[in-house]
KEMI-482610 format. One record per residue: x, y, z of N, C-alpha, C in turn. Coordinates in steps of 0.02 Angstrom, whole numbers, padded with zeros to 5 digits, always signed. Each point is the difference from the previous one (the first is absolute). Example, Ala and Ser with C-alpha at 12.3 -4.5 7.8 and 13.67 -1.06 7.14 Angstrom:
2
+00660-00284+00390-00045+00059+00000+00045+00060+00000 -00018+00053-00036+00042+00059+00003-00039+00055+00037 
END
This chain:
100
+05168-10570+07586+00064+00031+00014-00005+00035+00068 +00054-00003+00038+00002+00032+00066+00054+00053+00001 -00014+00053+00038+00048+00055+00011+00030-00008+00069 +00066+00002+00003+00035-00004+00064+00017+00071+00021 -00031+00022+00054+00009+00068+00025+00068+00008+00035 +00019+00062+00013+00064+00015+00033+00008-00034+00067 -00057-00008+00036+00003-00031+00066-00007-00076-00003 -00001-00028-00061-00003-00072-00008-00070-00028-00009 -00051+00041+00012-00068-00025-00010-00011-00015-00074 -00044-00046-00014-00019-00017-00068-00073+00016-00010 -00017+00029-00057-00069+00014-00015-00012-00013-00074 -00061-00017-00018-00014-00013-00071+00012+00064-00041 +00026-00010-00060+00010+00056-00046-00068+00030-00017 -00004+00067-00002-00061+00035-00018+00013+00047-00058 -00029-00017-00057+00006+00043-00059-00030+00069+00016 -00057-00001+00034-00035+00063+00016+00043+00046+00043 +00035-00028+00048+00043+00040+00044+00057+00032-00040 +00031-00039-00043+00054+00026-00041-00026+00052-00049 -00056-00015-00031-00030+00047-00048-00016+00067+00033 -00027-00003+00061-00017+00062+00036+00062+00043+00011 +00056-00031+00019+00061+00037+00010+00025+00033-00063 -00006-00035-00055+00022+00027-00065-00047+00056-00022 -00064-00010+00008-00049+00052-00019+00012+00063+00040 +00012-00007+00065+00012+00059+00042+00063+00037-00023 +00052-00038-00017+00062+00031-00023-00010+00038-00066 -00046-00024-00041-00012+00030-00066-00055+00052-00001 -00029+00013+00059-00056+00047+00005+00019+00069-00028 -00044+00026-00041+00008+00067-00031+00062+00004-00044 +00020-00057-00027+00056-00001-00048-00029-00021-00067 +00038+00011-00052-00023-00018-00068+00012-00075-00012 -00031-00040+00043+00007-00073-00005-00070-00029-00005 -00013-00033-00056-00068-00027-00011-00010-00065+00038 -00063-00018+00005-00018-00064+00031+00031-00058-00039 +00001+00006-00066+00031-00052-00042+00075-00007+00015 +00033+00055+00011+00072-00002+00015+00012-00034+00067 -00043+00016+00048+00006-00031+00066-00013-00075-00005 -00051-00018-00037-00016-00071-00009+00058-00037-00033 +00031+00032-00048+00057-00030-00035+00058-00013+00048 +00018+00050+00041+00056-00012+00046-00018-00050+00054 -00064+00000+00020-00023-00051+00049+00011-00070-00028 -00018-00010-00062+00009-00066-00032+00074-00018-00004 +00042+00048-00018+00072-00012-00004+00028-00017+00069 -00021+00037+00051+00023-00012+00068-00021-00069+00024 -00063-00017-00011-00024-00066+00022+00034-00057-00036 +00018+00010-00063+00036-00052-00037+00069-00011+00033 +00033+00054+00018+00065-00006+00034-00008-00033+00068 -00053+00017+00036-00012-00029+00066-00011-00076-00005 -00039-00021-00050-00013-00071-00009+00064-00039-00013 +00046+00031-00035+00064-00033-00015+00043-00010+00062 -00015+00039+00052+00039-00003+00062-00020-00060+00043 -00058-00030-00014-00021-00058+00039-00062+00013+00041 -00013-00046+00047-00061+00004+00040+00005+00049+00058 +00060+00017+00019+00011+00050+00053+00047+00054-00026 -00016+00061+00017+00044+00056-00020+00002+00051+00056 +00059+00027+00013+00007+00050+00052-00032+00065-00022 -00030+00034+00048-00032+00065-00015+00051+00049-00028 +00062-00005+00023+00053+00045-00025+00012-00011-00074 -00003-00063-00022+00010-00015-00071-00058+00028-00042 -00060-00005+00027-00058+00029-00035+00009+00075-00007 +00019+00033+00054+00011+00073-00001+00051+00020-00052 +00054-00036-00005+00053+00016-00049-00026-00009-00071 -00038-00054-00012-00027-00012-00067-00048+00056-00019 -00043+00020+00047-00048+00054-00013+00037+00066-00013 +00050+00015+00040+00036+00063-00009+00034+00001-00069 +00029-00055-00021+00032-00002-00065-00050+00013-00056 -00060-00029+00006-00052+00010-00050-00024+00073-00001 -00011+00028+00060-00024+00069+00004+00053+00050-00023 +00063-00016+00011+00054+00045-00022-00002+00009-00076 -00016-00054-00036-00005+00003-00073-00064+00035-00021 -00053-00007+00039-00066+00026-00018-00007+00075+00014 +00018+00021+00061-00011+00069+00021+00045+00015+00060 +00045+00047-00007+00049+00014+00053-00034+00025+00065 -00052+00040-00005-00033+00025+00059-00035-00058+00037 -00033-00043-00038-00033-00059+00031+00053-00043+00034 +00057-00007-00031+00055-00038+00029+00021+00030+00067 +00009+00066+00003+00020+00033+00062-00054-00008+00053 -00063+00008-00020-00054-00008+00049+00000-00070+00030 +00005-00050-00043+00000-00070+00025+00061-00012+00044 +00057+00023-00023+00063-00010+00038-00004+00033+00068 -00032+00059+00004-00002+00036+00064-00038-00040+00052 -00051-00037-00021-00037-00042+00047+00036-00065+00011 +00021-00032-00054+00033-00066+00005+00064+00004+00041 +00040+00051-00013+00064+00008+00036-00007+00040+00064 -00060+00022+00015-00014+00035+00063+00045+00062+00009 -00005+00046-00048+00041+00060+00003-00012+00037+00066 +00054+00025+00028-00004+00035+00065+00004+00076-00006 +00035+00023-00053+00009+00073-00006+00014+00019-00072 +00012+00064-00010+00011+00027-00067+00062-00030-00032 +00050-00017+00038+00060-00030-00028-00015-00065-00036 -00047-00038+00025-00019-00062-00033-00029+00015-00070 -00040+00053-00005-00027+00020-00065+00055+00025-00046 +00047+00039+00027+00056+00025-00039+00040-00058-00029 +00013-00049+00042+00041-00057-00022-00033-00039-00057 -00065-00009+00005-00034-00038-00053-00005+00040-00065 -00006+00065+00005-00002+00041-00061+00069-00001-00033 +00052-00001+00039+00068-00007-00028+00007-00067-00036 -00028-00052+00030+00002-00067-00028-00034-00002-00068 -00056+00035-00007-00037+00002-00063+00040+00034-00055 +00036+00052+00019+00037+00039-00050+00060-00037-00029 +00021-00053+00034+00058-00038-00026-00016-00038-00062 
END
């Protein structure tokens, strides 16, 4: 499977790279290794269904959806990096989104 980056570059999918991002988002949260492994498997199953190439933006959205169900703080942490938050307003907006 290949990941199509925002600039059009293609690179091989890396489970380790995705796992590292999820682990960092879940750091110091009440999220076990088993829980992370479970959502990784669910995410990868969804990615495989998308075909041999998938946009990095689609991967980010799938991960955020999984983290939102798992742990709201981990979701915000991942989103802040993925969406490249610029200021406090970006954090305010996403916390409002969670409350809906």
